[in-house]
C-alpha positions as CSV (number, residue, x, y, z in Angstrom):
1,M,-5.5,14.5,4.4
2,T,-2.9,15.2,1.7
3,Y,-0.6,12.9,-0.2
4,L,2.3,14.2,2.0
5,E,0.4,13.5,5.2
6,L,-0.4,10.0,4.1
7,A,3.2,9.4,3.0
8,R,4.3,10.6,6.5
9,K,1.8,8.3,8.1
10,I,3.1,5.3,6.1
11,K,6.7,6.1,6.9
12,S,5.9,6.5,10.6
13,A,4.2,3.1,10.6
14,Y,7.4,1.6,9.2
15,K,9.5,3.3,11.8
16,E,7.2,1.9,14.6
17,L,7.4,-1.6,13.1
18,K,11.2,-1.4,13.0
19,Q,11.3,-0.9,16.7
20,D,9.0,-3.7,17.6
21,E,10.0,-7.3,17.1
22,V,6.6,-8.7,17.8
23,Y,4.3,-6.9,15.4
24,K,4.8,-7.5,11.6
25,F,1.9,-5.4,10.2
26,F,0.7,-1.9,10.7
27,N,-2.8,-1.0,9.4
28,V,-2.5,2.5,8.2
29,I,-6.0,3.0,6.6
30,W,-8.9,0.9,7.8
31,N,-12.1,0.2,5.8
32,N,-15.0,-0.3,8.2
33,D,-17.3,-1.6,5.5
34,L,-14.9,-4.4,4.7
35,G,-13.6,-4.8,8.2
36,E,-10.1,-4.8,6.7
37,S,-7.1,-2.6,6.2
38,E,-6.7,-1.0,2.8
39,I,-3.2,0.4,3.3
40,T,-0.8,-1.7,5.3
41,V,2.9,-1.6,6.1
42,E,4.6,-4.9,6.6
43,N,8.1,-5.6,8.1
44,D,8.7,-9.3,8.6
45,A,12.1,-11.0,8.6
46,G,13.7,-8.7,6.0
47,F,10.6,-8.4,3.8
48,R,9.3,-4.9,3.8
49,A,6.2,-3.6,1.9
50,I,3.6,-1.0,1.5
51,I,0.4,-2.8,0.5
52,I,-2.6,-1.2,-1.0
53,G,-5.9,-3.1,-1.4
54,N,-7.5,-5.9,0.5
55,T,-5.3,-8.9,0.9
56,S,-7.7,-11.2,2.7
57,S,-10.3,-13.4,1.2
58,V,-13.2,-11.0,1.8
59,K,-15.9,-11.2,-0.9
60,K,-15.6,-7.5,-1.7
61,S,-11.9,-7.7,-2.2
62,R,-10.6,-6.5,-5.6
63,G,-7.0,-7.4,-5.3
64,Y,-3.9,-5.8,-3.9
65,M,-0.7,-4.2,-5.0
66,Y,2.7,-3.5,-3.5
67,L,3.3,0.2,-3.6
68,F,6.8,-0.9,-2.5
69,Y,8.4,-4.2,-1.5
70,T,11.8,-5.7,-0.9
71,N,13.4,-8.8,0.5
72,D,16.8,-7.1,0.4
73,D,18.1,-6.1,3.9
74,T,20.5,-3.6,2.3
75,G,17.7,-1.8,0.4
76,S,16.1,1.1,2.1
77,F,12.5,1.8,2.7
78,P,11.4,4.7,0.4
79,T,11.6,8.3,1.6
80,I,8.5,10.3,2.4
81,K,8.9,12.1,-1.0
82,E,9.1,8.8,-2.9
83,I,6.1,7.4,-1.1
84,E,4.2,10.6,-1.9
85,H,5.2,10.3,-5.6
86,R,4.0,6.7,-5.8
87,L,0.7,7.5,-4.1
88,K,0.1,10.3,-6.7
89,V,0.9,7.9,-9.6
90,V,-1.6,5.3,-8.3
91,A,-4.3,7.9,-7.5
92,N,-4.0,9.1,-11.1
93,Q,-4.6,5.5,-12.3
94,E,-1.1,5.4,-13.9
95,I,1.0,2.2,-13.8
96,L,3.9,2.1,-11.4
97,T,6.9,0.8,-13.3
98,D,9.4,0.8,-10.5
99,K,11.1,-2.6,-10.1
100,N,10.0,-2.8,-6.4
101,A,6.3,-2.2,-7.1
102,D,3.9,-4.9,-8.3
103,Y,0.2,-5.6,-9.1
104,F,-1.5,-8.9,-8.1
105,D,-4.7,-10.8,-9.0
106,W,-5.7,-8.3,-11.8
107,K,-6.8,-11.1,-14.1
108,Q,-9.2,-12.3,-11.4
109,Y,-10.7,-8.9,-11.1
110,G,-11.3,-8.2,-14.8
111,S,-8.4,-6.2,-15.9
112,L,-5.4,-4.2,-14.8
113,E,-7.4,-1.0,-15.6
114,E,-10.2,-2.0,-13.2
115,Q,-7.8,-2.8,-10.5
116,R,-5.9,0.5,-11.0
117,K,-9.2,2.3,-10.6
118,Y,-9.8,0.4,-7.3
119,F,-6.4,1.4,-5.9
120,S,-7.0,5.0,-7.0
121,E,-10.3,5.0,-5.2
122,I,-8.6,3.8,-2.0
123,I,-6.1,6.7,-2.1
124,L,-8.6,9.3,-3.2
125,N,-11.1,8.3,-0.5
126,T,-8.3,8.5,2.1
127,M,-7.6,12.1,0.9
128,K,-11.3,13.0,1.7
129,R,-10.9,12.0,5.3
């Protein structure tokens, strides 16, 4: 899989969620070892997000980040090109500085650098599939 293919998959997940009033989450990439999604799209009552990492209380969890999020109904979901760019930034263990991206729980998991490595691993492992 390429960054572009993953970005398309994420955008497609959002489009499917937009059309369905019942489902709020779309599991884009599933980790069988954790039994948990590692890339998820959320669309719930105006809150829209692309989440990377494990967001449940699984022991192997190492935190999560928003590749993108907004509570603003007027703001648009990122384009495929923008999603692709953000995926590359995270895969390179760089820090996303966009106002609508954020890292969580990094103090709990040692450091922001360790967490960035974790998110990079998720994306790079997805590329190998």
